[in-house]
C-alpha positions in Angstrom: 20.2 262.7 53.5 23.8 264.6 53.6 27.4 262.4 54.1 28.2 264.8 56.6 25.9 264.3 59.1 27.8 261.0 59.3 31.4 263.2 60.3 32.9 263.4 63.5 36.7 264.4 64.7 39.1 261.3 65.4 42.4 262.1 66.4 44.9 260.0 64.4 46.7 259.0 67.3 43.8 256.7 67.9 44.4 254.9 65.0 45.3 251.4 66.3 48.3 250.4 64.0 49.1 247.2 65.7 46.9 244.3 67.6 46.8 244.0 71.1 48.8 240.5 72.3 45.8 238.7 73.4 42.8 239.2 71.2 40.3 239.4 74.0 41.6 242.0 76.1 40.4 244.9 73.7 37.9 247.0 74.9 34.0 246.6 74.3 31.3 249.7 74.4 28.0 248.1 74.9 25.6 250.3 73.4 21.9 250.3 74.3 20.0 250.6 70.5 16.5 252.1 72.1 17.9 254.5 75.0 21.7 255.1 73.6 22.9 254.1 77.4 26.6 253.2 77.3 28.8 250.8 79.4 32.2 250.2 79.6 33.9 247.1 79.4 36.3 244.3 78.4 35.7 242.0 75.1 36.5 239.0 77.3 33.2 239.3 79.3 31.3 239.6 76.2 29.2 236.3 77.4 27.9 238.1 80.2 25.6 240.4 77.3 24.6 237.0 75.6 21.4 234.6 77.0 21.1 231.0 76.3 19.4 230.7 72.9 20.7 233.8 71.6 23.0 233.1 68.2 26.2 234.5 67.2 26.8 235.0 63.3 30.8 234.6 62.0 32.2 235.6 58.6 34.0 232.5 58.1 35.9 233.9 55.1 39.6 233.9 54.7 42.3 236.9 53.8 44.0 236.4 50.9 47.6 237.6 50.9 46.4 239.6 48.2 49.2 242.6 47.7 51.5 241.7 45.2 54.6 243.4 43.7 56.1 242.7 40.4 57.5 244.4 37.4 56.5 245.3 34.2 58.2 242.8 31.4 59.4 245.7 28.7 60.4 248.3 31.4 61.3 246.7 34.5 58.9 249.7 36.1 57.7 248.6 39.9 53.7 248.0 40.0 51.7 247.1 43.1 48.8 244.8 42.4 45.9 244.2 44.7 43.5 241.4 44.0 39.8 241.8 44.6 38.0 239.8 43.0 38.0 236.4 40.7 36.0 236.7 37.6 36.7 233.1 36.6 39.4 230.8 36.7 42.9 233.0 36.7 41.0 235.8 36.0 41.0 238.5 38.7 39.8 242.1 38.9 42.1 244.5 40.7 43.3 247.6 41.9 46.5 248.9 40.6 49.4 251.6 41.6 50.6 253.5 39.4 47.5 252.5 37.3 48.4 255.1 34.4 51.5 252.4 33.5 49.3 249.3 33.2 47.2 249.2 29.9 45.3 246.6 28.0 48.4 244.1 26.9 50.7 245.1 29.7 52.3 242.0 31.0 53.8 241.8 34.8 55.9 239.0 36.4 56.1 238.9 40.2 58.6 236.9 42.0 61.2 236.8 38.8 58.7 235.0 37.0 57.0 232.9 39.5 54.1 234.3 38.4 53.0 236.1 35.3 50.2 238.3 34.5 48.7 240.1 31.2 45.6 243.0 31.6 42.9 241.5 29.7 40.7 244.9 30.7 39.6 247.4 32.6 36.9 247.8 35.2 34.9 250.2 37.1 36.9 253.0 39.3 40.2 252.6 37.7 40.6 249.0 38.6 42.4 246.5 36.0 41.4 242.9 35.0 44.5 240.3 34.8 44.8 237.0 33.4 47.4 235.1 35.7 49.7 232.2 34.5 51.9 230.1 37.1 52.9 226.4 37.7 51.2 224.5 41.1 48.4 226.0 42.6 47.7 229.3 42.3 46.9 229.8 46.1 50.2 228.3 47.3 52.1 230.6 44.7 50.1 233.6 46.2 50.9 232.3 49.8 54.6 232.4 49.0 54.8 236.1 47.0 51.9 238.1 48.5 51.5 240.2 51.4 48.3 241.1 53.6 46.4 244.0 52.2 46.0 245.9 55.4 44.4 249.3 55.3 45.8 252.6 53.8 45.3 254.1 57.4 47.4 250.9 58.9 51.6 252.1 58.6 53.2 249.6 60.4 54.2 246.0 59.2 52.7 243.3 60.5 54.7 240.5 62.1 52.4 237.9 62.2 50.0 237.7 59.2 47.3 235.5 61.1 46.8 238.1 63.3 44.9 239.7 60.1 42.7 236.8 60.1 40.2 235.6 62.7 40.5 232.1 64.6 37.5 230.3 62.1 38.8 232.0 58.9 38.5 228.8 56.6 36.5 230.6 52.9 39.3 231.9 51.0 38.5 235.1 49.3 38.5 238.4 50.7 40.9 241.6 50.2 40.1 242.8 53.6 39.3 241.1 57.3 36.0 241.0 59.0 37.7 242.8 61.4 34.4 242.4 64.2 35.9 238.8 64.2 39.3 239.6 65.5 38.6 239.8 69.3 37.5 235.8 69.5 39.8 233.6 70.7 38.7 229.7 70.7 38.9 230.1 74.1 36.1 232.5 73.9 34.4 230.5 71.5 34.5 227.5 73.6 32.8 230.0 76.8 29.9 231.6 74.1 29.3 227.6 73.4 29.2 226.4 77.2 26.6 229.0 78.0 24.4 227.9 75.3 24.7 230.6 72.8 24.6 228.8 69.5 27.1 230.0 66.6 26.5 230.0 63.1 28.7 230.5 59.6 28.2 232.5 56.7 30.9 233.2 54.2 30.9 237.1 52.6 34.1 238.4 50.8 34.9 241.2 51.5 35.9 243.2 47.9 36.3 247.0 46.7 33.5 248.5 48.6 35.8 248.4 51.6 38.5 250.3 50.0 36.4 253.2 48.4 35.3 256.2 50.4 31.8 258.0 49.8 32.7 260.4 47.5 29.1 261.6 46.7 27.1 264.6 49.1 24.0 262.8 49.5 23.8 259.2 50.9 21.2 258.2 48.2 23.8 258.4 45.5 26.5 256.5 46.6 26.4 252.9 45.3 27.8 250.1 46.9 30.3 247.4 44.9 28.9 243.9 44.7 30.0 241.2 47.2 30.0 237.3 46.9 28.1 235.5 49.9 27.1 232.1 50.7 24.6 230.7 53.2 24.5 227.4 53.8 21.6 225.5 54.6 21.9 224.4 58.3 23.2 227.6 58.8 19.6 228.6 57.7 17.6 226.1 59.9 19.4 227.3 62.8 19.0 230.8 62.5 15.3 230.1 62.0 15.4 227.8 64.9 17.0 230.5 67.1 14.3 233.0 65.8 11.2 230.5 66.5 12.0 229.9 69.6 12.6 233.5 71.0 16.9 233.9 70.4 18.3 236.9 69.3 20.5 236.8 66.1 23.5 238.7 67.1 25.8 239.4 63.9 29.6 240.1 64.2 30.8 242.4 61.9 29.0 244.7 59.3 29.9 241.7 56.6 27.6 239.5 58.2 24.8 241.9 58.8 24.9 242.6 55.3 24.4 238.8 54.5 21.7 238.1 56.6 19.7 241.2 55.6 20.4 240.3 51.9 18.8 237.0 52.3 15.9 238.0 54.7 15.0 240.7 52.7 14.4 238.5 49.6 12.4 235.6 51.7 9.9 237.7 53.6 12.3 237.7 57.1 13.2 234.1 56.6 16.3 232.7 55.9 17.4 230.2 53.7 19.9 228.8 51.6 21.9 230.5 49.0 24.7 232.0 47.3 25.1 235.2 45.0 26.3 238.7 45.1 25.2 241.4 47.4 25.6 245.1 47.1 23.0 245.9 49.9 23.3 249.4 51.4 22.4 249.8 55.1 21.6 253.3 56.2 19.0 255.3 58.4 15.4 254.6 57.8 16.0 250.9 57.0 14.5 248.5 58.5 16.4 245.6 59.7 14.4 242.1 59.0 17.1 239.7 59.9 19.6 240.6 63.0 18.7 241.7 66.5 22.3 243.0 67.7 25.7 243.5 66.5 29.3 243.7 67.0 31.6 245.5 65.5 34.8 247.8 65.8 34.8 251.6 65.3 34.4 253.1 62.1 35.8 255.6 59.8 34.0 259.0 59.8 31.4 259.1 57.1 31.6 255.8 56.2 29.2 253.5 54.8 29.9 251.2 58.0 29.0 254.2 60.3 26.0 254.6 58.4 24.8 251.1 59.0 25.5 251.2 62.3 23.5 254.2 62.8 20.4 252.8 60.8 20.8 250.1 64.1 21.3 251.9 67.0 20.2 255.6 65.6 22.3 258.7 64.4 22.5 260.4 67.8 23.2 257.6 69.9 26.1 255.8 67.3 27.8 259.9 67.1 27.5 259.9 71.3 28.9 257.0 71.5 31.8 257.5 69.0 32.3 261.1 70.8 32.8 259.5 74.3 35.2 256.9 72.6 37.3 259.4 71.3 37.2 261.2 74.7 37.9 257.6 76.6 40.6 257.1 74.2 39.3 254.0 72.7 41.2 252.4 69.9 39.8 252.4 65.9 39.5 250.6 63.3 40.4 247.2 62.2 42.8 246.4 64.9 40.9 248.7 67.7 38.6 248.2 70.0 34.8 246.8 69.9 31.3 248.0 70.2 28.0 245.6 71.2 24.7 247.2 70.1 22.0 245.5 71.6 
């Protein structure tokens, strides 16, 4: 299966640069995954498409202010470091710019020495491993010195860093936001509950895979980067009850989808408590075992994310929906509009 099959023309001006003032005011495209029928809605009306007994599954990961700007201790050269994954206490896998200036043994200082790091190794795809030293609590130092790691296609500065967090974020560890959840407010989540729809939380920390383009010609040759997930016993029990009672499981975002499918695939379609690393790659031909529907944003051409969406709703249906979104001037990517596949 060729990667080019998932290409489409996207005018650059449709890439949303800033979030809307009100999270719920995003547009919502509703796509029937069986017929391909499309409806145009506003996100705050999403409860009209949910039923009593359904369950929304939200990824409660919290984005770290993971972009750091420092200088090499010996030369003063400016270095940018993006934290991707904590390997063990105070050791992190990172992306570095310019990477060629950072060798094993290179020392970098941030915030006039408030945070220091030494390169202890290399990782896949040009990454670097750093050991950090500091006084106090690492996340508090990071909160003081770091910036939100906005995707490279967003050129505008973010005035309020909380707009790149979901309102239910609580487990620190992501290098990027689970952006489908950015549309929800506490008010809207309460409306969902009042309708009798269950809400369950899982955790998947978004890592390097978000920043890696598909660089192969054939879909099957692409390797996903492993990301850490957690599913509690309470969430697993709720999801099994919803399924047994005939409710639909609707994942919010591709990260929630990948977590649920990882768990269900390993347990004959059942949900169990667990944590670990997943590199599941979902593309057309995959048989879903966990979800009945999904809320997601509009994704990059030829990305693993549009492949996942195509696996759920069919490639032709999805590409037609995307062409319609372009014609109707929907906003794309992290701060853009949303799609409900049901």
